[in-house]
N, C-alpha and C positions, 0 to 999 in steps of 0.2 A: 731409801729414807732420805728425805730432803736435808735433815740435820747432818748427815754424814758428809754431804758435799759442802754444806755451809761452814763446817768446822774443819774441812780438809782432813778427814780422818778415814779410818776403815770402820766397817760395821762392827766387827768384833771388839775393837778398841772402844768405840763409842758405847756399845752395849755393856761392856765391863764397867765403864765409868757411870753409866746410868744406873746400873744395878747397885753400885757402891753408894751413890747419892740417894737412891731409894731406900737402901738399908739404913742410912743415917736419918731418914725422914725429911731430907731437904727437898726432894721432888716427889710427885705423885705420878705414877706410871699407869696409864689407862689404855686398854685396847677396846676399840669400837669397831663394829663390823658395818660396812656399807656395801650394798649390792654391787654398785658400779666399780668401786675401787678395791674391793676385797677388805682385808684387815687394815685398820688405821690405828697407829699408835700415837697417843697424845701424852706429852710430858708437860706437867704443870709444876710450877714452883710452889712449895708449901710455905706460904708466908707466915703461918702461925708458929712454925718451929723456931725456937731461939737460935739454933745453929744457922738457919737460913739468914736470920737477921744479922748475925755476926759476919757471915760470909759476904753478904751484900754491903755491909759497912766497910769491910776490908777492901772489897773491890772498888768501891767509890773512893776510898782513900788513895789506893794505888792509881786510879784513873786521874785523880786531882793532882798527883805529883809525878809528872812525866819524866 
């Protein structure tokens, strides 16, 4: 999984966090099958969830105050 290397984590740790975010409705986890690459997992941000909006606002505030 490309995301594992991008966040410098392990698959198990990342999967646990993805499952938690999905349970809270912050992300949408999809599995799509492609013939050439096998199973592909797509993780999308659920921008309609109020929790997501609060999380994004908090991250922007933290980023603005180094």
